[in-house]
All heavy atoms as TSV, in Angstrom:
chain	resi	resn	atom	element	x	y	z
A	1	MET	N	N	-1.002	8.630	-12.039
A	1	MET	CA	C	-1.715	9.836	-11.655
A	1	MET	C	C	-1.384	10.242	-10.225
A	1	MET	O	O	-1.140	11.396	-9.957
A	1	MET	CB	C	-3.207	9.602	-11.810
A	1	MET	CG	C	-4.032	10.780	-11.363
A	1	MET	SD	S	-5.744	10.565	-11.816
A	1	MET	CE	C	-6.499	10.818	-10.247
A	2	PHE	N	N	-1.353	9.304	-9.287
A	2	PHE	CA	C	-1.149	9.657	-7.887
A	2	PHE	C	C	0.286	10.075	-7.582
A	2	PHE	O	O	0.530	10.710	-6.583
A	2	PHE	CB	C	-1.569	8.522	-6.966
A	2	PHE	CG	C	-3.058	8.328	-6.943
A	2	PHE	CD1	C	-3.620	7.177	-7.422
A	2	PHE	CD2	C	-3.885	9.320	-6.459
A	2	PHE	CE1	C	-4.987	7.003	-7.418
A	2	PHE	CE2	C	-5.248	9.160	-6.452
A	2	PHE	CZ	C	-5.811	8.001	-6.936
A	3	ASP	N	N	1.240	9.696	-8.434
A	3	ASP	CA	C	2.606	10.100	-8.154
A	3	ASP	C	C	2.794	11.605	-8.329
A	3	ASP	O	O	3.783	12.161	-7.880
A	3	ASP	CB	C	3.605	9.318	-8.999
A	3	ASP	CG	C	3.273	9.335	-10.474
A	3	ASP	OD1	O	2.154	9.745	-10.836
A	3	ASP	OD2	O	4.140	8.938	-11.254
A	4	LEU	N	N	1.848	12.290	-8.950
A	4	LEU	CA	C	1.907	13.742	-9.084
A	4	LEU	C	C	1.267	14.467	-7.909
A	4	LEU	O	O	1.443	15.665	-7.752
A	4	LEU	CB	C	1.219	14.174	-10.382
A	4	LEU	CG	C	1.826	13.625	-11.666
A	4	LEU	CD1	C	0.998	14.051	-12.863
A	4	LEU	CD2	C	3.266	14.078	-11.815
A	5	LEU	N	N	0.516	13.744	-7.103
A	5	LEU	CA	C	-0.184	14.362	-5.975
A	5	LEU	C	C	0.698	14.391	-4.732
A	5	LEU	O	O	1.403	13.437	-4.440
A	5	LEU	CB	C	-1.459	13.582	-5.639
A	5	LEU	CG	C	-2.545	13.571	-6.688
A	5	LEU	CD1	C	-3.676	12.661	-6.250
A	5	LEU	CD2	C	-3.058	14.963	-6.944
A	6	ARG	N	N	0.633	15.458	-4.026
A	6	ARG	CA	C	1.287	15.522	-2.720
A	6	ARG	C	C	0.252	15.157	-1.677
A	6	ARG	O	O	-0.796	15.800	-1.588
A	6	ARG	CB	C	1.790	16.931	-2.456
A	6	ARG	CG	C	2.900	17.264	-3.371
A	6	ARG	CD	C	3.800	18.198	-2.715
A	6	ARG	NE	N	5.071	18.018	-3.399
A	6	ARG	CZ	C	6.126	18.669	-3.110
A	6	ARG	NH1	N	6.105	19.551	-2.174
A	6	ARG	NH2	N	7.238	18.453	-3.760
A	7	PRO	N	N	0.518	14.129	-0.882
A	7	PRO	CA	C	-0.485	13.736	0.108
A	7	PRO	C	C	-0.611	14.774	1.219
A	7	PRO	O	O	0.369	15.387	1.630
A	7	PRO	CB	C	0.044	12.411	0.652
A	7	PRO	CG	C	1.484	12.397	0.336
A	7	PRO	CD	C	1.683	13.254	-0.874
A	8	GLU	N	N	-1.817	14.964	1.650
A	8	GLU	CA	C	-2.090	15.812	2.811
A	8	GLU	C	C	-2.024	14.917	4.036
A	8	GLU	O	O	-2.651	13.868	4.084
A	8	GLU	CB	C	-3.486	16.425	2.695
A	8	GLU	CG	C	-3.915	17.168	3.927
A	8	GLU	CD	C	-5.383	17.545	3.904
A	8	GLU	OE1	O	-6.092	17.207	2.951
A	8	GLU	OE2	O	-5.819	18.182	4.875
A	9	THR	N	N	-1.239	15.299	5.034
A	9	THR	CA	C	-1.157	14.528	6.266
A	9	THR	C	C	-2.237	15.025	7.219
A	9	THR	O	O	-2.339	16.219	7.481
A	9	THR	CB	C	0.223	14.660	6.919
A	9	THR	OG1	O	1.203	14.212	5.993
A	9	THR	CG2	C	0.314	13.837	8.188
A	10	VAL	N	N	-3.029	14.096	7.725
A	10	VAL	CA	C	-4.129	14.418	8.632
A	10	VAL	C	C	-3.813	13.809	9.996
A	10	VAL	O	O	-3.452	12.641	10.082
A	10	VAL	CB	C	-5.456	13.835	8.091
A	10	VAL	CG1	C	-6.600	14.141	9.039
A	10	VAL	CG2	C	-5.738	14.366	6.701
A	11	MET	N	N	-3.929	14.591	11.052
A	11	MET	CA	C	-3.691	14.069	12.400
A	11	MET	C	C	-4.955	13.390	12.904
A	11	MET	O	O	-6.049	13.956	12.818
A	11	MET	CB	C	-3.306	15.181	13.373
A	11	MET	CG	C	-3.017	14.653	14.776
A	11	MET	SD	S	-2.579	15.930	15.950
A	11	MET	CE	C	-0.947	16.325	15.396
A	12	CYS	N	N	-4.806	12.183	13.400
A	12	CYS	CA	C	-5.946	11.466	13.961
A	12	CYS	C	C	-6.467	12.233	15.172
A	12	CYS	O	O	-5.699	12.554	16.085
A	12	CYS	CB	C	-5.520	10.053	14.365
A	12	CYS	SG	S	-6.838	9.153	15.220
A	13	PRO	N	N	-7.753	12.534	15.215
A	13	PRO	CA	C	-8.291	13.288	16.344
A	13	PRO	C	C	-8.315	12.492	17.651
A	13	PRO	O	O	-8.425	13.070	18.723
A	13	PRO	CB	C	-9.706	13.656	15.906
A	13	PRO	CG	C	-10.060	12.659	14.870
A	13	PRO	CD	C	-8.775	12.251	14.212
A	14	PHE	N	N	-8.189	11.165	17.565
A	14	PHE	CA	C	-8.242	10.352	18.774
A	14	PHE	C	C	-6.861	10.139	19.391
A	14	PHE	O	O	-6.618	10.491	20.535
A	14	PHE	CB	C	-8.899	8.997	18.489
A	14	PHE	CG	C	-9.104	8.165	19.717
A	14	PHE	CD1	C	-10.207	8.369	20.535
A	14	PHE	CD2	C	-8.201	7.196	20.071
A	14	PHE	CE1	C	-10.401	7.620	21.675
A	14	PHE	CE2	C	-8.379	6.436	21.208
A	14	PHE	CZ	C	-9.470	6.645	22.010
A	15	CYS	N	N	-5.943	9.578	18.618
A	15	CYS	CA	C	-4.638	9.222	19.196
A	15	CYS	C	C	-3.569	10.292	18.966
A	15	CYS	O	O	-2.496	10.228	19.561
A	15	CYS	CB	C	-4.157	7.875	18.656
A	15	CYS	SG	S	-3.760	7.868	16.892
A	16	LYS	N	N	-3.834	11.260	18.087
A	16	LYS	CA	C	-2.914	12.374	17.807
A	16	LYS	C	C	-1.560	11.916	17.278
A	16	LYS	O	O	-0.561	12.599	17.439
A	16	LYS	CB	C	-2.704	13.244	19.047
A	16	LYS	CG	C	-3.967	13.710	19.725
A	16	LYS	CD	C	-4.568	14.871	18.999
A	16	LYS	CE	C	-5.645	15.526	19.846
A	16	LYS	NZ	N	-6.936	15.477	19.315
A	17	ALA	N	N	-1.505	10.751	16.639
A	17	ALA	CA	C	-0.236	10.236	16.126
A	17	ALA	C	C	0.232	11.059	14.931
A	17	ALA	O	O	-0.563	11.623	14.187
A	17	ALA	CB	C	-0.395	8.776	15.717
A	18	THR	N	N	1.541	11.125	14.763
A	18	THR	CA	C	2.165	11.803	13.638
A	18	THR	C	C	3.081	10.807	12.925
A	18	THR	O	O	3.253	9.680	13.385
A	18	THR	CB	C	2.996	13.005	14.108
A	18	THR	OG1	O	4.085	12.521	14.900
A	18	THR	CG2	C	2.160	13.988	14.924
A	19	ALA	N	N	3.693	11.248	11.847
A	19	ALA	CA	C	4.635	10.379	11.128
A	19	ALA	C	C	5.807	9.992	12.020
A	19	ALA	O	O	6.394	8.924	11.855
A	19	ALA	CB	C	5.127	11.073	9.868
A	20	ALA	N	N	6.149	10.826	12.990
A	20	ALA	CA	C	7.280	10.547	13.874
A	20	ALA	C	C	6.963	9.472	14.912
A	20	ALA	O	O	7.827	8.675	15.262
A	20	ALA	CB	C	7.713	11.827	14.578
A	21	ASP	N	N	5.721	9.429	15.408
A	21	ASP	CA	C	5.407	8.473	16.473
A	21	ASP	C	C	4.283	7.497	16.121
A	21	ASP	O	O	3.998	6.590	16.884
A	21	ASP	CB	C	5.074	9.198	17.773
A	21	ASP	CG	C	3.898	10.151	17.637
A	21	ASP	OD1	O	3.300	10.235	16.557
A	21	ASP	OD2	O	3.586	10.835	18.624
A	22	GLY	N	N	3.670	7.656	14.966
A	22	GLY	CA	C	2.621	6.734	14.550
A	22	GLY	C	C	3.212	5.421	14.076
A	22	GLY	O	O	4.358	5.358	13.640
A	23	VAL	N	N	2.436	4.369	14.181
A	23	VAL	CA	C	2.917	3.050	13.808
A	23	VAL	C	C	2.299	2.597	12.488
A	23	VAL	O	O	2.933	1.907	11.706
A	23	VAL	CB	C	2.559	2.004	14.890
A	23	VAL	CG1	C	3.397	0.762	14.738
A	23	VAL	CG2	C	2.710	2.559	16.273
A	24	VAL	N	N	1.063	2.979	12.256
A	24	VAL	CA	C	0.354	2.564	11.049
A	24	VAL	C	C	-0.275	3.786	10.404
A	24	VAL	O	O	-0.468	4.813	11.042
A	24	VAL	CB	C	-0.742	1.515	11.368
A	24	VAL	CG1	C	-0.135	0.245	11.892
A	24	VAL	CG2	C	-1.758	2.063	12.340
A	25	ARG	N	N	-0.600	3.649	9.143
A	25	ARG	CA	C	-1.227	4.773	8.462
A	25	ARG	C	C	-2.337	4.263	7.562
A	25	ARG	O	O	-2.313	3.128	7.099
A	25	ARG	CB	C	-0.212	5.557	7.656
A	25	ARG	CG	C	0.425	4.765	6.561
A	25	ARG	CD	C	1.459	5.594	5.839
A	25	ARG	NE	N	2.049	4.762	4.809
A	25	ARG	CZ	C	3.330	4.632	4.596
A	25	ARG	NH1	N	4.182	5.304	5.331
A	25	ARG	NH2	N	3.776	3.872	3.653
A	26	THR	N	N	-3.299	5.128	7.337
A	26	THR	CA	C	-4.354	4.822	6.386
A	26	THR	C	C	-4.303	5.883	5.297
A	26	THR	O	O	-3.950	7.030	5.545
A	26	THR	CB	C	-5.748	4.803	7.056
A	26	THR	OG1	O	-5.985	6.041	7.712
A	26	THR	CG2	C	-5.852	3.687	8.068
A	27	LEU	N	N	-4.631	5.472	4.094
A	27	LEU	CA	C	-4.634	6.353	2.938
A	27	LEU	C	C	-6.058	6.512	2.447
A	27	LEU	O	O	-6.848	5.579	2.503
A	27	LEU	CB	C	-3.777	5.779	1.813
A	27	LEU	CG	C	-2.332	5.474	2.151
A	27	LEU	CD1	C	-1.678	4.745	0.985
A	27	LEU	CD2	C	-1.576	6.738	2.486
A	28	ARG	N	N	-6.356	7.706	1.955
A	28	ARG	CA	C	-7.676	7.950	1.384
A	28	ARG	C	C	-7.479	8.729	0.093
A	28	ARG	O	O	-6.705	9.683	0.052
A	28	ARG	CB	C	-8.546	8.736	2.347
A	28	ARG	CG	C	-9.964	8.915	1.848
A	28	ARG	CD	C	-10.821	9.548	2.876
A	28	ARG	NE	N	-10.259	10.828	3.291
A	28	ARG	CZ	C	-10.977	11.879	3.621
A	28	ARG	NH1	N	-12.279	11.820	3.620
A	28	ARG	NH2	N	-10.401	12.996	3.974
A	29	THR	N	N	-8.164	8.311	-0.950
A	29	THR	CA	C	-8.080	8.994	-2.227
A	29	THR	C	C	-9.462	9.415	-2.674
A	29	THR	O	O	-10.468	8.848	-2.242
A	29	THR	CB	C	-7.488	8.083	-3.321
A	29	THR	OG1	O	-8.349	6.974	-3.499
A	29	THR	CG2	C	-6.099	7.615	-2.963
A	30	GLY	N	N	-9.491	10.398	-3.508
A	30	GLY	CA	C	-10.760	10.822	-4.071
A	30	GLY	C	C	-10.619	12.123	-4.821
A	30	GLY	O	O	-9.923	13.035	-4.370
A	31	ALA	N	N	-11.221	12.202	-5.987
A	31	ALA	CA	C	-11.315	13.424	-6.787
A	31	ALA	C	C	-10.015	14.224	-6.823
A	31	ALA	O	O	-9.978	15.404	-6.493
A	31	ALA	CB	C	-12.459	14.288	-6.281
A	32	GLY	N	N	-8.925	13.569	-7.168
A	32	GLY	CA	C	-7.659	14.262	-7.311
A	32	GLY	C	C	-6.957	14.600	-6.022
A	32	GLY	O	O	-6.101	15.481	-5.987
A	33	SER	N	N	-7.304	13.927	-4.929
A	33	SER	CA	C	-6.645	14.203	-3.653
A	33	SER	C	C	-6.178	12.897	-3.010
A	33	SER	O	O	-6.700	11.826	-3.295
A	33	SER	CB	C	-7.583	14.941	-2.701
A	33	SER	OG	O	-8.650	14.101	-2.322
A	34	LEU	N	N	-5.198	13.017	-2.153
A	34	LEU	CA	C	-4.650	11.879	-1.426
A	34	LEU	C	C	-4.333	12.351	-0.015
A	34	LEU	O	O	-3.675	13.373	0.168
A	34	LEU	CB	C	-3.384	11.380	-2.121
A	34	LEU	CG	C	-2.579	10.281	-1.430
A	34	LEU	CD1	C	-3.400	8.990	-1.364
A	34	LEU	CD2	C	-1.277	10.042	-2.174
A	35	SER	N	N	-4.826	11.640	0.990
A	35	SER	CA	C	-4.511	12.004	2.373
A	35	SER	C	C	-3.957	10.793	3.107
A	35	SER	O	O	-4.304	9.650	2.817
A	35	SER	CB	C	-5.737	12.559	3.106
A	35	SER	OG	O	-6.705	11.560	3.282
A	36	VAL	N	N	-3.080	11.065	4.054
A	36	VAL	CA	C	-2.444	10.048	4.878
A	36	VAL	C	C	-2.750	10.379	6.332
A	36	VAL	O	O	-2.545	11.512	6.767
A	36	VAL	CB	C	-0.917	10.044	4.676
A	36	VAL	CG1	C	-0.256	9.027	5.586
A	36	VAL	CG2	C	-0.565	9.789	3.225
A	37	THR	N	N	-3.262	9.409	7.072
A	37	THR	CA	C	-3.531	9.597	8.499
A	37	THR	C	C	-2.718	8.572	9.272
A	37	THR	O	O	-2.817	7.370	9.013
A	37	THR	CB	C	-5.025	9.407	8.825
A	37	THR	OG1	O	-5.803	10.273	8.000
A	37	THR	CG2	C	-5.310	9.728	10.289
A	38	TRP	N	N	-1.905	9.039	10.198
A	38	TRP	CA	C	-1.123	8.150	11.059
A	38	TRP	C	C	-1.922	7.809	12.296
A	38	TRP	O	O	-2.704	8.629	12.787
A	38	TRP	CB	C	0.184	8.828	11.463
A	38	TRP	CG	C	1.148	8.875	10.342
A	38	TRP	CD1	C	1.287	9.886	9.423
A	38	TRP	CD2	C	2.100	7.884	9.990
A	38	TRP	NE1	N	2.264	9.575	8.529
A	38	TRP	CE2	C	2.784	8.348	8.851
A	38	TRP	CE3	C	2.441	6.653	10.515
A	38	TRP	CZ2	C	3.801	7.613	8.249
A	38	TRP	CZ3	C	3.449	5.926	9.911
A	38	TRP	CH2	C	4.114	6.407	8.789
A	39	HIS	N	N	-1.724	6.589	12.809
A	39	HIS	CA	C	-2.428	6.123	14.004
A	39	HIS	C	C	-1.473	5.360	14.913
A	39	HIS	O	O	-0.509	4.760	14.437
A	39	HIS	CB	C	-3.555	5.152	13.632
A	39	HIS	CG	C	-4.599	5.724	12.743
A	39	HIS	ND1	N	-5.631	6.502	13.199
A	39	HIS	CD2	C	-4.773	5.609	11.404
A	39	HIS	CE1	C	-6.399	6.848	12.178
A	39	HIS	NE2	N	-5.892	6.322	11.081
A	40	ALA	N	N	-1.787	5.355	16.196
A	40	ALA	CA	C	-1.152	4.419	17.122
A	40	ALA	C	C	-1.751	3.042	16.812
A	40	ALA	O	O	-2.871	2.938	16.308
A	40	ALA	CB	C	-1.436	4.805	18.563
A	41	LEU	N	N	-1.020	1.992	17.076
A	41	LEU	CA	C	-1.480	0.646	16.726
A	41	LEU	C	C	-2.806	0.288	17.403
A	41	LEU	O	O	-3.640	-0.399	16.824
A	41	LEU	CB	C	-0.411	-0.384	17.087
A	41	LEU	CG	C	-0.581	-1.769	16.501
A	41	LEU	CD1	C	-0.714	-1.713	14.983
A	41	LEU	CD2	C	0.577	-2.651	16.893
A	42	ASN	N	N	-3.035	0.789	18.613
A	42	ASN	CA	C	-4.265	0.460	19.336
A	42	ASN	C	C	-5.372	1.502	19.150
A	42	ASN	O	O	-6.357	1.493	19.873
A	42	ASN	CB	C	-3.959	0.277	20.825
A	42	ASN	CG	C	-3.437	1.550	21.461
A	42	ASN	OD1	O	-3.080	2.500	20.774
A	42	ASN	ND2	N	-3.362	1.555	22.775
A	43	CYS	N	N	-5.249	2.375	18.177
A	43	CYS	CA	C	-6.243	3.431	17.939
A	43	CYS	C	C	-7.538	2.827	17.386
A	43	CYS	O	O	-7.506	2.053	16.428
A	43	CYS	CB	C	-5.674	4.444	16.943
A	43	CYS	SG	S	-6.840	5.750	16.531
A	44	PRO	N	N	-8.678	3.179	17.956
A	44	PRO	CA	C	-9.941	2.646	17.447
A	44	PRO	C	C	-10.257	3.134	16.032
A	44	PRO	O	O	-10.961	2.458	15.288
A	44	PRO	CB	C	-10.987	3.127	18.455
A	44	PRO	CG	C	-10.352	4.241	19.186
A	44	PRO	CD	C	-8.876	4.022	19.137
A	45	HIS	N	N	-9.735	4.286	15.649
A	45	HIS	CA	C	-9.955	4.753	14.275
A	45	HIS	C	C	-9.226	3.863	13.270
A	45	HIS	O	O	-9.735	3.611	12.179
A	45	HIS	CB	C	-9.499	6.205	14.106
A	45	HIS	CG	C	-10.387	7.172	14.810
A	45	HIS	ND1	N	-10.010	8.455	15.072
A	45	HIS	CD2	C	-11.641	7.035	15.320
A	45	HIS	CE1	C	-10.991	9.082	15.705
A	45	HIS	NE2	N	-11.974	8.229	15.861
A	46	TYR	N	N	-8.053	3.381	13.636
A	46	TYR	CA	C	-7.339	2.446	12.763
A	46	TYR	C	C	-8.121	1.134	12.653
A	46	TYR	O	O	-8.273	0.585	11.564
A	46	TYR	CB	C	-5.930	2.185	13.278
A	46	TYR	CG	C	-5.199	1.133	12.490
A	46	TYR	CD1	C	-4.964	1.293	11.131
A	46	TYR	CD2	C	-4.768	-0.040	13.094
A	46	TYR	CE1	C	-4.309	0.318	10.401
A	46	TYR	CE2	C	-4.112	-1.013	12.369
A	46	TYR	CZ	C	-3.883	-0.832	11.019
A	46	TYR	OH	O	-3.243	-1.803	10.302
A	47	ALA	N	N	-8.643	0.657	13.764
A	47	ALA	CA	C	-9.455	-0.568	13.735
A	47	ALA	C	C	-10.669	-0.374	12.835
A	47	ALA	O	O	-11.007	-1.259	12.037
A	47	ALA	CB	C	-9.880	-0.956	15.152
A	48	ALA	N	N	-11.308	0.771	12.920
A	48	ALA	CA	C	-12.471	1.061	12.072
A	48	ALA	C	C	-12.075	1.126	10.606
A	48	ALA	O	O	-12.798	0.629	9.736
A	48	ALA	CB	C	-13.136	2.364	12.504
A	49	ASP	N	N	-10.927	1.728	10.307
A	49	ASP	CA	C	-10.460	1.784	8.926
A	49	ASP	C	C	-10.241	0.391	8.373
A	49	ASP	O	O	-10.559	0.116	7.214
A	49	ASP	CB	C	-9.149	2.579	8.832
A	49	ASP	CG	C	-9.347	4.072	8.991
A	49	ASP	OD1	O	-10.501	4.536	8.949
A	49	ASP	OD2	O	-8.335	4.773	9.172
A	50	ARG	N	N	-9.705	-0.521	9.190
A	50	ARG	CA	C	-9.494	-1.895	8.719
A	50	ARG	C	C	-10.818	-2.603	8.475
A	50	ARG	O	O	-10.959	-3.355	7.522
A	50	ARG	CB	C	-8.632	-2.662	9.720
A	50	ARG	CG	C	-7.190	-2.175	9.689
A	50	ARG	CD	C	-6.270	-3.013	10.500
A	50	ARG	NE	N	-6.339	-4.440	10.241
A	50	ARG	CZ	C	-5.642	-5.087	9.293
A	50	ARG	NH1	N	-4.828	-4.421	8.522
A	50	ARG	NH2	N	-5.762	-6.385	9.148
A	51	ILE	N	N	-11.795	-2.362	9.324
A	51	ILE	CA	C	-13.114	-2.969	9.127
A	51	ILE	C	C	-13.740	-2.434	7.843
A	51	ILE	O	O	-14.264	-3.189	7.037
A	51	ILE	CB	C	-14.026	-2.709	10.343
A	51	ILE	CG1	C	-13.517	-3.509	11.547
A	51	ILE	CG2	C	-15.478	-3.056	10.021
A	51	ILE	CD1	C	-14.160	-3.114	12.853
A	52	LEU	N	N	-13.628	-1.117	7.635
A	52	LEU	CA	C	-14.185	-0.529	6.420
A	52	LEU	C	C	-13.465	-1.023	5.171
A	52	LEU	O	O	-14.044	-1.090	4.099
A	52	LEU	CB	C	-14.126	1.001	6.497
A	52	LEU	CG	C	-15.069	1.623	7.516
A	52	LEU	CD1	C	-14.809	3.110	7.624
A	52	LEU	CD2	C	-16.523	1.359	7.138
A	53	ALA	N	N	-12.216	-1.377	5.309
A	53	ALA	CA	C	-11.448	-1.919	4.180
A	53	ALA	C	C	-11.695	-3.412	4.014
A	53	ALA	O	O	-11.016	-4.061	3.234
A	53	ALA	CB	C	-9.970	-1.637	4.386
A	54	ASP	N	N	-12.643	-3.953	4.774
A	54	ASP	CA	C	-13.022	-5.358	4.721
A	54	ASP	C	C	-11.900	-6.280	5.155
A	54	ASP	O	O	-11.656	-7.328	4.580
A	54	ASP	CB	C	-13.502	-5.726	3.315
A	54	ASP	CG	C	-14.315	-7.011	3.317
A	54	ASP	OD1	O	-14.914	-7.353	4.350
A	54	ASP	OD2	O	-14.323	-7.698	2.284
A	55	LYS	N	N	-11.191	-5.866	6.207
A	55	LYS	CA	C	-10.157	-6.702	6.806
A	55	LYS	C	C	-10.479	-6.861	8.279
A	55	LYS	O	O	-11.001	-5.954	8.904
A	55	LYS	CB	C	-8.788	-6.059	6.655
A	55	LYS	CG	C	-8.375	-5.889	5.226
A	55	LYS	CD	C	-7.022	-5.264	5.137
A	55	LYS	CE	C	-6.639	-5.086	3.694
A	55	LYS	NZ	N	-5.352	-4.455	3.545
A	56	GLU	N	N	-10.127	-7.968	8.852
A	56	GLU	CA	C	-10.332	-8.159	10.268
A	56	GLU	C	C	-9.172	-7.559	11.021
A	56	GLU	O	O	-8.025	-7.698	10.639
A	56	GLU	CB	C	-10.476	-9.635	10.586
A	56	GLU	CG	C	-11.749	-10.214	9.989
A	56	GLU	CD	C	-11.977	-11.636	10.413
A	56	GLU	OE1	O	-11.430	-12.044	11.439
A	56	GLU	OE2	O	-12.699	-12.330	9.695
A	57	GLY	N	N	-9.484	-6.838	12.104
A	57	GLY	CA	C	-8.457	-6.154	12.875
A	57	GLY	C	C	-7.997	-6.961	14.006
A	57	GLY	O	O	-7.087	-6.799	14.674
């Protein structure tokens, strides 16, 4: 199902990373949508995403 979806790229409001300069990315799915957010490695939003994914950062 997801291979038919085109992911929406979302810019992190904190670190402003893009696919060109970001180091890590988080994916979010829901109700027929897929989004990709790039982050700098030290971005607090990336750390929060890892905590929410039940992983230690």
